[in-house]
N, C-alpha and C positions, 0 to 999 in steps of 0.2 A: 333833411329834406324828405318830403313825402314823394314816393314814386309817382310819375304821371298817371293820371286816371284813377288814383286811389284817394280816399278821404282820410285826413288825419283825425284820429280818435282822441278826444281830450277828456271826456267825462261821460256820465251815463247817458245823457240826452243825445250825445253825438252818434249813438247807434240807431236813433230814430230818424225818420224823414224830417226835413226842416219844418219848424213850427209855422203855422199861418199867423197872421196878425191877431186873430181872435184867440188862438192858443197861447201866444206870447202874452196877451193881455190877461188871460186867465192865470198864467204863472206869476205875473207881476202882481195881480190882485191877491194871490196866495201870499206872496212876500209881504205886501202891505197889510193884509188881514191878520198876519201873525205878529205884527208890530216890529218887523225887521226894517232896517234902514237900507234902501237901495243905493248902490254905487255902481258906476260904469267904468270898466277898464278896457284898454286896448293894447295890442302888441302886434308888431309886424311879423315876427316869426317865433311864436312860442314853441318851446320844445324842451327836451330833457335837460339841455344845458343852458337854456335861457328862460328861467322860470319867473322873471319879474315882468309884470305888466304895468303900464303907465295908467294912472287914474285920470279919468276924464272929469275935470272940474272937481268939486267936493262931493262927498256923499250927499244924497238928496234927503236931508232930515225933514224938510217941510213938504215933501211930495205926498199927495193924497189920492191921485188917480193914475191909472195905467197910461192914460193919454199923455200926461206930463213926461213920464219916463220914456215912453215910446218916442216922443219928440226929441228928447236928449240922445237917445240911442241913434236916431237918424242923423242928428247933428254930428255926433262922434264919428259915425260911419262915413259921412260926407267929408269931414275934415281929414280923415285917415283912410282913404279908399283901399289901400293895400293891406289893411290890418284886420285882425280878428277882433271882435268886440264881445265882451262878456258882461253879464249882470251878476252882481253879488248882493247878498242880503246879510247885513250885519245885525247881530243881536246886541242891543244896547245894554242889556242886563248882564249877559255873560261875557260881553266885551270881545266877541269873536265872530268870524264869518261862519254862517251856518247854511248858506245856500250860495251856489255859484254854477253858472252854466253859460256856454258860448251861445251868443244870439246871432251874430253875423260872421260870415266867413268871407275872405276876399274872393273875387271872381276868378 
């Protein structure tokens, strides 16, 4: 558990202020522009002992715009209001995750 009033740090971007919609779209466009496959995951209480996140639907192989992905992120957050939501970028050539950051935090 994170002490009251503090923010759980999970990755590099967690040390920055939350992204605006335009900044999120820029990150998503970077993922798409580099040929990565976006995927959305969520977890109620990620931490050192619970490292597994649930995948929201399937990876978005056919996604071409940030707007599509932002809509799915919103749907995931609405369906799982008490969860953290993150975006991953998978490289289909190297068969691995090469980008990942938390997009939404529970209130």
